[in-house]
N, C-alpha and C positions, 0 to 999 in steps of 0.2 A: 643726898638726893638718890632716890631709888630709880633703878633702870626699868624702863617700860618693856614689856614683852608683847610680841604681836599676838593679837587675839586669835585663839585657836578656831573660833567659829568662822572668821573671815578667811583665815588661811585654808580652811577646809573648802570654802567656796572656790578659792583659786586653784586648789589641787584636785577638785572633784572629777575633772575630766581625765585624769591620769595622763595628761598630755604635757610633756616637757616638765616633769616634776622637779627636776633639778633647777631649771630656770625659775620656776615660781618660788622655790626656796630662797634663791639668791635675791629675787625681787622683794620677797617678804623681809629678808634681813636688811636690805637697803632701806625699806620703808621704816623699819624699826629704828634704824640709825637716824633717820630724819626726824622721827618723833622724839627721840631722846634729845637731839639738838634743839628741837622746838621747845621741849619742856625746860631745858636749862635756860633758854633765853626768855620765854614768855612768862615764866613763873606760874602763878596760880590759875591764869586763864588758859593755859596750854591744853588742859584736858578737854575743854570745850571744842577747841580747834581739832583736836584728835578725834573727838566724837563725830564732828561734822565730816571730817575726811573719811572716816570709816563708813558713815551713812551714805555719802556720795559714792564711795567705792563699792558698797553693797548694791546700790541702785545701778551703777555702771555694769557690774558683774551680771546682774539680773537682765539688763537690757541686751548685753552682747551674748548672753546665753552660756556663761561658764557653767560646766557640769551638765548641761542639757542639749546644747547645740553640737554641731559637728566640729571636728578638730580644726578644720580649715577656718571656720568662722571664729573660733576662739583665738586662733593665731592672728587673724586680721584685726581683732579687737584689742590686742595687747598694747599697741601704742596709745590707745585712749586712756589706759590706766596711768601711764607716765605723764601724759599731758594733764589729766585731771589732778593728779597729786601735786604737780609743780604749781598749777594755777591756784589751788586751795592754800598751799603753804605760803604762796606769795600774798594772798588776801589776808591770811592770819598775821603775817609780818606787818603789813601796812595798817590793818584795822583789827586790833585785838578785841575779842568779845568780852563785854563786861557781864559778870554774874556774881552771885553770892557764893560765899564759901560754904563748904559742907564737909562731912566726914564719911568715910566708908566708900566702898566701890559702888558705882552705879549699877542698879539691878538690870540684868539682861545685857549690859555692855561690857562688864568686866574691867571698867576704867578705875584708876586709883583716885583717892581723895586728894584735897589740896595739900594735906600734910605731907603726902608722899611726893608732891610735884616740886617743891622748892622750900627754901628757908623762909617761912612767914608769908609766903605768897607775895614777895616783893616784886615790883615791876622792874624788869631789866633795864639797865641804863643804855643798852645798845640794842638796836633792832637786828633782825635777821639779815645776813649778807645775801647778795644776789648770786647765790650758788645754785648750780643745777643739781637738784637733790635726787635726780634719777640715777646718778652715779657718784660715788664717793670722790671727794677731792683729795689732793695730796696731803692736805693738812689733817685729814681724818684717818690717815693710815697709822697714826701712833696714838696711844692712850695716855694723853697728858693734859695739863691744865694751863689755859692761857688767861692771864689777868684774873686768876681765881675762879674761872668759869670752866664747867665740864665741856669736853668736846666729845666727838663720836668715838665709840670703842675702836680698838685696833682691828684693822682689816687684814684678813688672810689672803694675800694676792696669789698664793699658789693655786688656789681654786680657780678654774677657768670661768671667765665672764663672757657672755655672748654679746660682743659689741656689734657683730654683723647684723643682728636683727634690728638694731636701732638705725643703722645706716641704710638698710633696705627694708623699710616697713611694709612696702607693697608686695612683698614676695608671698607666694602661696606656700602651703606646707610642703607639698611635694618638691617644689623648686628648692626650698630651704634644706630639705632632707638631702637632696643631691649635692648642695653646695657645702653644707656643714654636716658632718656625720654625727647627728645627735649631740651637737654642741660640745663635742669632745675634741681636744687637740689630737692630731695624728701621733702615734707612738714615735718616739725618737728613733732615727735610723741607727742601726747597730753597725759599728765599724768592724770590718772583717780583717782579721790579722792574717799574716802570711801563713801561719800554721793552719788556721781554719780554711784558708783558700786552698792549700795543698790537700787537706783532707777532703774538701768538697770535690776537687778534680779527681782525686783517687776514687771516690765513691762513684762518680759519673762514669769513669772508665770501666770500673768493675761492672756496673749495670749494663753498659754498652756491650761488653764482651759476653755477658750472660745472654743478652738479647740475640746476639749473633749466633751463639751456640744453639739457642732454642729455635731460631729460624732455620738453621742448617739441619737440625734434627727433623723439623717439620717438613722440609723439602725432601729429605731422605724417605720419610714415611709416605709422602705423596708419590714419589717415584716407585716405591715398592708396591703401593696399591694400584698404580697405573699398569705396572708389569703384570700383576696378578689378574687385573681385569682384562688385559689384552690376551693373557693366556687362557682365561676362561672363555673369552669370546672366540678365540681360535678353536678351542675344543668344541664349543657349541656349533660353530660353523661346520666343523667336520661331522657332527651328529646333530643336525637341525631337527627340532621337534616338529612332528607332523600334527597339524591341526585341521579339523574338518570344518570348513566355513559354510554356514547356511547361506541361502540365497539372499535373504533379507533379515537384518538383525539391527537392533538399536545399540547405542554405545555401551549402555550398562550391561546388556546381555553379552555383548562381544567380549567385555572384560572377563566374564565368567568362562566363556568359551576358550579364550586364550590363557586363562589362569593368571592374569596380572591384575594389579591394583588399578582402580578406575583413574587415580591420579596419574599413574604412569601412562595409561592409554591416552589420556587427554594431552599429556606432554608430547607424546608421539604424534598425535594429530596436529598439534601446533607446529611441530617440526616439519611436517609434510604440508603445512599451510592449507589445511582443509576447511578453514573458516569456522563454521559453527561446531562447537565442541560440547554442546549440551548433552546431558545423559539420555535424553529421549530422542535424539536425532537418529533417523533410520538410515542405515548404510546398505549399499548394494554389495554383491559378492566381490566385485572388482575393488571397491574401496576397502572392504574388510581384508582382502588378500594383500593389498598394499601395506596396510598397517601391520599385518602379521609378518610380512617379509622385513619390515623395518625393525621389528622386534626379534629378528633372527629365528623366525619360525617358517615352516614349510606349509603354506596353505594348500589344501586339497579340495578341489571341487570335482563333482562327478564327471569323469571323462566322457561318459556317454552323451552328455549334453553338448559337447563340442562337435559331435559327429554330424556332418551335413554333406550335401551334394553341391558341386559347383561346376560351371561350364568348363570344358576343356580349353586349353590354350590353343591358339591358332597353329596349324601344322606348317612346318617349314619346308616340308617335302612337296613341291608343287606338282610332282607327278601323281600324287594322290588326289589332287584337286581337279574336279570336272566341272564343266559348265552347268549352270542351273537356270531355270526360268526366272525372268525378272518378276518381282512382286510390285504391282502397280496399285496404288490407292486412288480411287476416284473421290475427289473432295470438291465442295462448293456449297452455295447457298441452297436453301430449301426451294423446291419447285423450279430448279434451273435445269432439270432433265438429266440428272446423273444416272438414275436407274434405267430410264428409257434408252439412254445411250448404251448402257451395258446389255440391255435386252437385245438391242440390234446387233451388238457384237457377238453374243452367244446364241442368237436366234431363239430367244425365249420370250416369255411374257410375264415377268415378275412384277413389274410396276402396276399392272392392272389388278393384281390380287392383293396389293398392300392396302392396309386400312388408311382411309383418308388420302390415299395417293402419295403418302410420304414413307420413306424408309425409317424404321425405328430400331434397327440393329444392324450390326456389321454382317455383310454377306461375303463369302469367299468362294471363288470358283476359278477354274482354268479354262482358257480358250486356246484351241489349236488352230494355228494360222495355216493358210494354203502352202506356205513355205515350210511346213512341217515343224515350225517353231511354236513354243507354248508360252503363254503369258498368264500369270496368276493375278486376278483382279480382286481387290477388296472394295466393297461398296460401303461407304460410311454415311450415317444420317446427316442431313443438313440442318435439322432443327436446332435451335439454340440450346435445347435441353441436353443434347448429346455431344457436348464439348469434349468430355473425357474420352468418348469413343473416337472422335477425330484425332485427338492427341495420340491415342494408342495406335491408331492406324498409321500415323505419320512416323512413329518410332520403329515400326517393323517393316516399313516399306523401302523399296529401292528407288522408286520414281513416283512422284505425285502428279496426277493429271488434274489440273484445276479447271473445272467446268464453270463457265460464265455465260449467262444468258445474254444474247445480243440485244434483246429488248429491255433488259433490266439493269445491266451493268454490274459494277462492283457493289456488293451488299455486305452487311455486317459479318455473316458467316464466311463470306469470301475473304474478307480481311483476316479473320481468325485462321482460316486454312493457310493463308500465306505466312502468317506468323509461325504456325506449327511447322511448316516446311522449312522455313529459315532456321528455326530453333533446332530441328533434327538434322540440318545440313543435308537435305535431300534435294536433288534436282527437280525442277518444275517443267511441265509441259502444259501449255495453255490450250484449252479446247473451247472456242467460242461457239456455243450451241444455239440452236433455233435460228440459224442463218437463212432458213427457208421462208421465214416470215417476211411479208412485204414492208418496206420502209425502215428496216433495221439499219443502225449506223455502227458498224464494227470499229470504225476509226475512233469514235468516242470511247468505246470500251478499252481500246489499246492505250489511249491517253490516260484513262483512269487507272489502269494497271501500272503505268509508269510512275504515278504519284505514290504508289505503295512499293517501290523498289523492285518491280517486276519489269525488267528491261528486255523487250522482245528482240529477236534477231533482225527484224526489219529496221529497227532504229539503232543497230549496232550493239545490241545486247547479246546474251548467251542463252535466252529462253526461247525455245521453238514455240510457234503458235500455228494452230490449224483451225480453220473455220469449218465446222461440221453441222450436221443436222441429225439428231437421233431418230426422228420420224422417217425421214426419207433415206437415211444412210449415206448422205453426201459426205465425201472425203473421209469415210471411216478407214478405208484402206491406207490412206495417207497417214492417218493417226497411228495405225498399227506399225507402219514402216518407221515412223518417227520413234516410237517406243523401242522397237527392236534395235534401231541404229544407236540409240542412247544406251541401251543395255550392253551392246558390244563395246562401246567406248568405256563403260564402267568396268568391263571384264568381271562379270559376276560369276564366281566359282565357289564350290563347296566340296568338302570331302564326303565320301559315301561309305564310311566305315560301318559295317553292319553291327547292330547291337549297341550303338553309342549315339542314338538319335537325340537331337536337341531341337526345341521348337518353342512356340508360344501359343497360349490359349486365346483364340479369337472370340469364341462365344461358348457358353455352356447352358444346358437346360435339362429338364426332366421330361422324357418322352414316355408316353403310355406304352407299356409292353417292352420297353427297352431300358428303362431306368435312367441313370445319370449319363448324359451324353455331352461331350465337349468337342468343339471344332478346333482341331490342332493344325497349325501351319508349321511344317517341318522346315528347319533352317539348316541343319547339319546332320550327317549320318543317315541311316535307313531305319525307319520304324516298322517293325514286323508284328504280326499277331502273336500273342503270348509274351511279349516284352513287358517288363515291369517298369513303370514310369512314375515320377513324382511331379506334382504341380501344386505350388502353394502349400496348403495344409492338408492335402489329401493325396492318395496314391491310387494306382490302377494297374491291374493286370489285363492287358489288352485282350478282350474277348473277340472283337471283330472290328473292322474298319470299313467305311463306305466313302465314296467320293461325293462331290456336290450333287450328282444326279441320283444318288441312292444306290449305286452299284457297289457290290462288295469288292474290296481290294485286299491283297495279301501283304503288301508292303507299300510304304510311302517314302518317296525320295525327296531331297531338298527342293523347296519351292512348291510343294504339293499340299493343298488343304484336304484334310480328311476328318470324318467324324469318328471319334473313338468311343467305344462302349466298354463299360466295366469299371467305372470309377466308384470308389467307396463313398465319396461325397461329391457334391458339385464344386468343381474348381472355379476360381474367380477369373473373370476376363482380364487378360493381360498377364497372367501368371506364367512364369517360365517353366517349361517342361524339360525334365532331365531324366535320363535312363539310370535305373538302379540295377545292381547285379542280381539281387534276389529279393524276395518279399520281406525277409527279416530286416535287411538294410533299409528298405523303403519304409517299413513301419517305424524303425528307430528314428529315421530322419524326420518323418512326419511328427512323431511324438516330441522330438527336440524342438521342432519349429513351433508346435503348439505351445510347449512350455516357454519357449523364448518369447512368443507373443504375449503370453500371460505375464511373464516377468517384466516385459517392457511396459505393459499396462500398469502393473504394480508400481514400477518405478515412477511412472507419471503420477500415479496417486500419491506415492511417497513425497514427490516434489511438492505437490499441492499441500500435503499435511505439514511438511517442513516450512513451507512459506507461511502457512497460517500460524504455526507456532512461533516463527520468527516475528511475525506481526504482533502477536500477543506479547512477546518479550519486549519488543520495542515500545509498545503502548505502556507496559508497566514501567519501563525505564523513563519514558517521557513523563508519566504521571509522578514518579518519584522525584525527578528533577524539578518539575513544576511545583511540587509541594515544598521542596527545599528552598527554591528561589522565593516562593511566597513568604515563608517564615523569615528569611533573611531581610526581604524588603519591608515586611511588617515590623520587624525589630528596629530597623533603621528609622522607620517613620515614627514609631513610638518614642524613640530616644531623641527625636528632633534632628537626626542626621539627614533626613530627606523630607522634602515638602510635598512629594507626590504620594497620594494614597494608592497603594497597590491594588490591582484587580483581585477580586475574590478568588479563592481556590476553586470553588465550583465552576466559575466562569472559565478558568484556565483548563480544567479537566474537560469541560464541554467543548472547548475549542480543539483539544487534542482528539476527542472522539469524532468531532465533525471532520477533521482532516483525514482520519482513518476511514471514515465512511465514504469520503470522496474518492479515496484510493480504491476502495472495494465497491465502487458504485456499480461496476459491471456485474459483479456477483449478486448484488441486491436486485438489480434489474432482472437477472435470470430467474431469481426466486419468485419475484412478484408478477411475472408475465403469465398470461393465460396460455393454455396449451391445448392443441388439437392432437390427440394421440391416435396413432394409426399403425396397423400391421400391413406391410406392403408385400405382395407376392407378384411375380412376373414369370414370363415364359423363358427368358434367357437372362443370364447374370448381368450382361452389359446393360440391358434395358432396365433391370431392377436398380442397378447403380445409378443410372441417369434419372430415374423417377425419384429415388431417395435424395439425390443432390438437388433436384428441382423443388421438392417439398421443403428441404432445409432452407432454401432461399426465400420461401414465402413467410416473412416475419417482419416485425417492427418492434418498437419498445414495449408494446402492450401485449402482443400475442405472437405465437410461433407454432410450427408443426413439429411434433416430436415423434419420430419413427421408433416405435418400441421394438419391432422385429422386422426383418426383411429376408426374403428367400426366394428360391426358384422352385416353381411347381404350382400345381393347382391349390386352391384354397382348401384347407383341411379343417377338421373339427378342432384340432389343437389351436389353430389360428383364431378361431372364433372364441374359444375359451380364454385365450390370452388377451384378446381385445376386450372381452367382458370384464376380466380382472382389472384392467387398467382404465376402464370406462372409455374405450376408444372405438374405432371402427376398422373394418378390413377393406383395403383397397387392392384390387386385382388389375393387372395390366396384361392383356392378351391371355388371361386365364379366367376360368369360371368356377363357380362352386356348384356342387351337386344339389339337387332339390332337397334332399334330406338335410344337408348342412344349412341351406337357406332357411328351411322351416325351423330348425333348432335355433338359428341366429335370431329369427323373428320372435321366438318365444322369450328369449332372454334380453331382447331389445338391443341387439348389436347390428348396426348397419353394415351390410355387405354390398359393395359396389364394384362393378367391373367396367373397364374402359379398354378401348383399342386404339384411341388417338390421344397423343400426349397432351395437346393443347386443350382438349375438352376436359381431361382430368384436372389440369391446373386451373381452369376457369371455375369448375365446380368447387374445388377446394378453396379458392379465393372467396367464393360466395359464402361458404360455410364460416370462414374466418370472419368475414364482415358481419355475419349474423351474430357471432359470439361477442363482438365488440359492443360496448355501450354506445347508444346513439349520441350524436352531437346536438345539444340543446341550444336553440337560438330564440330570441324574443322579437316578435314583430308587432308594431303598433298598428291596430286596425281602426282606431278612431280617436279623435281628440276634441275636447270641449273646454271652453273658457268659463271659469266661475265668475259670475257677474255680481251676485248678491247672496247674502246669508240671511235666512228668515227662520223663525221658529213656528212649529205647528204643534197642536195638542195631540197627545197620544192617548193614554189611558188616564182618566181622572183629571187631575190638575197638572200632570207632568207634560213638559214640552220637550221637543227634540229639534236640534238645528238641521236645516235642510239647505243644500247648495243649489241655488238657481243658476243654471248653466245654459249655454248656447253651443251646439255642436258646430265646430269650425272645419272639421276634416273627417272623412271616413264615416264610420258607424260605431256607436256605442252600444254594446250588447250587454244585457242584464246579467247573463250567466258567465260572462268572461271576467277575468281579473282586471282590476284597474289600479292605477297608481297616481298619486297626487304629486305634482312637480311644482316646486317653488324656487325661483331664482336658479333655474336649470339644475336643480338637485331634487332627487326623489326623497320625499319626507315620509311617505307611507305607501304600502302596497297591500292589497287585499281584495275582498269581495264586496260587491254592491249589496246593500240591504234593501233598497227600493229604487225603482226608476219609474217616474210618473210624469204625465203631461196633464197639467191642471190637477184633476183628482182621479185620473184614470191611469191604472198600471199599464205599462207598455213593456214589450220585450226588447226593443231596440230603438235607438234614436239616430236618425240620419242627419246628414249635413244641413245646417240652417234651422233645425228644430230646437226650440227652447223647452227645457225639461227640468225637473227637480230630481236631485240625487241625494240619497242618504247612504252612509257607509257603515259597514259592520265593524264596530269597535273603534271608530275614529270620528271625532267631532272638531278637531283643531284645524279646520280649513278656513281660509280667508279669501275675500275678493281678490282677484288677480291670479289665483292658482290655476294650473292647467291640469285637467283630468284626462288621462290617457287610458284607452282600452287596449290591453295587450294580450297577445296569444303566443303560447310556447310551441315552437315547431321542432320536431325531432327529425334529424337528418341521419341517415344510415352512413356509418363510416365505411370507407373503402380502403383496402390494403394497398 
């Protein structure tokens, strides 16, 4: 009997995937053994059984995808092969196939003929046993003959067989790979002899000693490097490199200035915890100097820039201190009689000459009492626009006289004056004015003062109160005595060292024929003609001085107000006046102050630039993170790991930009607002400051006033040119423009306006702002009609047009007004009337109760029951 060989065609099908090649070979050998056994038993009919087995096997391989599907799918289909083989062999044993004999191998199958299957094709006397043919039995392990019949060939059991796959048929490929390493048995453990063990320990000890030696050598090298670095650092500290630091520099340029790598500079900034370390960050001189010192360098900034003047410390020698007049500030609400009260005290008539009867700048003067004592008074404005002046007056004063009208009581500016006095820790004296009026109730005024923490002596407090009258002079002597007594309690003293005067600028202005003039209140020392003084960002060599009456004086003592002439520029109200030794020192100090002011402005601009760059970096980082998150979520969604469809990338980026827009909303509002540009000129610096502050307060989200330039003095040709360049106007307060300048301004279309009363200026500017704002549009219904019937009329030729038959139910329907059609309380159309007729007559309006016909321009879809409304658009002027 000839041994069957497994057909190469079907073996190729099993091995085509290159997956578990060895296992398929073993499976094929097992199948061949089964076929040989079948041939020995079944005789001449066995080749038909074999052919059917191979056909079913081919079909099964095709179905489970051997050679074409994934490796996991092939593995899961492997148990089907064993089940199919066992079932078909069982069928062949019980029901052998009858067929005719033939010779030669079958074409396309490679099967042997009947002659090769057995001796004469005899039917075996014994059927197949119930053996599991998927695995060889113990009887098949030897190549012998039982009862004269062939048995399976000898099996080589040294080759490993995968029994695990049959026990766990549901395993995946990856699980099986982890469980059985490619179907090979693990290598046998090698037994370690005592000699090998000693050799291994010896090698481990040698390696450990070598590692110790390497580590020791490494530590020695590190110690030598540290010592060398410390030595170099000590040498550098002895001879630090001088570097000249610019005022403003970015990180990249600073690395070039210091001569270090940008990476080293960034590390140094991180050590100093400076936060932003980007290359384009702008650094100030102080920050650059700190970095340079951290790098063991000596930063050098121009020493001239640190030169300035400062007030002298208080003298400890009381013998040099002499009594000085008290400085008293008159404060209160507008029209409460402050200036009238002062006029009575100094026997002058200033209030009558003030524009509008109100004070609009600080006045300073001295009053000599019959007791030969002197009091210096400061008159502050009471209008709400001059809050800064009142605050400045409270800061330089010794005593505040709070004037309250008996017929008016405590008013808003009275409350503000009380707050300024408490903030400056200045004692108060209450003067209830206008007590000569009939029917006034001073008790009510005192009760109102108590509600604002002004406790009078009458009710157990510490604030003196005097009832006076500025017109009649009632109790003014008592007011003077109260002020003198309080000044004696305060023990007001000052040194009178010549050439070291200190004071404060009360007001400054430009006077024709005299130039820049400033009213100075001397606080310490003696100011003489020819002295060099500095105030703010300007300096002066005193040419001459005059008192409040215009009389020239040679020197000014503490507590004395004088007008100083000779300023290089107009100083600002409230600036501190200090004496310099010479003109060169004064010039240097002023230059340093101007440079410092410019530097501070640049630092503010730099802060804005750094903030914008930081916002841009944050936006880019947020966009990058959003894009990364979107890709991750989309990947999970596509792989079926998430059931939520992520938002689109464009939507996420739009949300980020919207958030940044909300953060920068204020900047956007500033850019989109309308502007009324103006150049402001005034007579004194304090008044100009008050006007600018008031104009800055006239604004809302739609419009604002932008002051391009402000200054003291008359309106000049340069002011007009500047206003023309910015498409603005010129506003003068207590100053006028020459006729020539007015004519030139009229030619180029620049408005030039002058005012002498603050509230009139503000009212006109408000009106201008209201005219610039767009009007508020509102819709008003003027008439209403009910649509009763729709009928057609002939127009031209045979064409017809629908007409709405209506009855006016309210108001009047005008032909020329806009109309809207309302259905179910919703407007379905709005437009113009094409025709309005009564019977066949055209009419211009239809009043209440009249029936008429209407046709609409471009609209015919009206129905009975609709409401026709006549509407009118009303424009309302916006108010600021």
